[in-house]
N, C-alpha and C positions, 0 to 999 in steps of 0.2 A: 524541562516541567516537567514532575510525576504526573499530577493533575489533569495535561493533556494526553497521558498514556490512553490507545487504544483502550484497552482493558479497564482503566481507572476511572476513566470520564464519565462512560454511563452512573456508575456507582457516585459518584461523587454529585453529578448535576442531579438525582434521585434523593439524594440526602441534603442538599440544597434546597432544594424545591418544594419538600414538603416541608423543611424546617424554617426556611429564610420567610417565607410571609406572615406565618406566626409569629414570630422575631422582632421582625419590622413593623407590621402594626402594633404587638404589643412597646416596643420602643419610640412608637412615630418615627421609625426609619432611623435611628442612630444606632441599632444593631443588627446585628448579622448574622447567620453561621457560616456562610463563604469565609472560613479563612481570614487571609488578608487583604482580599481585594473588595474596591466598594461596588457597595451593591443598592441598588434604587427596587421599590416595589413600583412596576408601573399597571397602571387601572386602564384597561382598553374594553371598547365593546367589540365582541366577537363579529367577524363578518358574515357568518353565516347563523351565526343562534343568535345574535343581537343579545348577546347574554356578558354582563361584564365578567370580566375576567381579570386575572391580577396572576402576575408574573418575575418573580427574583431577578434581576436584569446587573449583569457589571456593567459599571458604567465609566466613560471617560469625561472627566469637568474638563472644560475649556471655552475659556471666554464668556463667561455664565449661562453657558450653554450644557447639558447633559447629550453625550452620546452611546446610543447601544450598538450591538452590533451582532446579525443573526445568525451565530455559529452553529447553534446549536449542536456543541460537541464535535462538530466533524458530521454527523449525520449526513446524508447523500441530502437530506430534502431541507427546506429553513422551516423554522419554527413558524407557527401560526400566529402568530403575534404581527410576525412584518405582512401579512396578507389584512388582517384587522388594522394595522398602522397606515395601510397605502388605502384602503376604504373607507378608515373612519378615524381620520385623523388629531380631531381633540382628545387629548389624552389627560389623564392626571398622573403622578407620581408621589410615591411619598420617598422623602432623601434627607436623612441630617436632621431627624425634628422638625421638618417642614412637610406639606401636603399643599403642591405644586400643578396649578392648571396651565394646561399650553398646548400646543399643537406640534407634532409629529411629521417630519418632513424627510425621505429619502435624500441620504447625497447622492449627486452625481462621480461620474466615476473623475472628472477632473477636482474633484472637493475631498476624495477618498483618503488621500496620500498622509495630509496632516496629522487628521485624526486616526488614521491607523499605523502610522509611527507613537501616538500616544500611546495608544489601545498596548502595544507591542509593550511600552513601558511599564504598563501597569500589571499585563499579565502576556508573559512571553510565550506561554504555551498556543496562540492564536497562532503565531507561525508554523507549528505541528498542526493546528486544525488545515489551515491555506494549503499545505503541502498533501495533504490528505482527500482535499477535495478537488471536484471539477467546477462546482457551482462558486459564484462570487459572495463572499459571503457579504450580506447588505449591512449598511452602518444609518443610520437615521437618527438625526437629531430632534432633541427633545426641547422646543423653546420655550419659556415662560409666558404666557401673555394670553 
């Protein structure tokens, strides 16, 4: 998949992260710029700043929950939102016309395989990211409620 190429990923991420929040907000989560992958707008509180942060993320739907992966386009450091969710797991996300409140929880090693396989079905480029990384790509469950 060309979007997971090391020279294309940063540009694609920059374009999507700039345009997606606006498009997602205006459409109440129904539309997004990010090509054909499913995207939600995660709203979390910054672990260092305490400020509200909005991050467009690819998601994996599974059994009434949403899963997000901290790949950061295969950069060596994980995205800031991962530490935000670990410190302040109460979150809101905008998806498919709904604003949902719930909690985030990082998956254990034992829980990861099913979601990882589903994520690869949605975006095979994750495999390219994994090959380029020495760190584990964190996976978080977003559960309504």
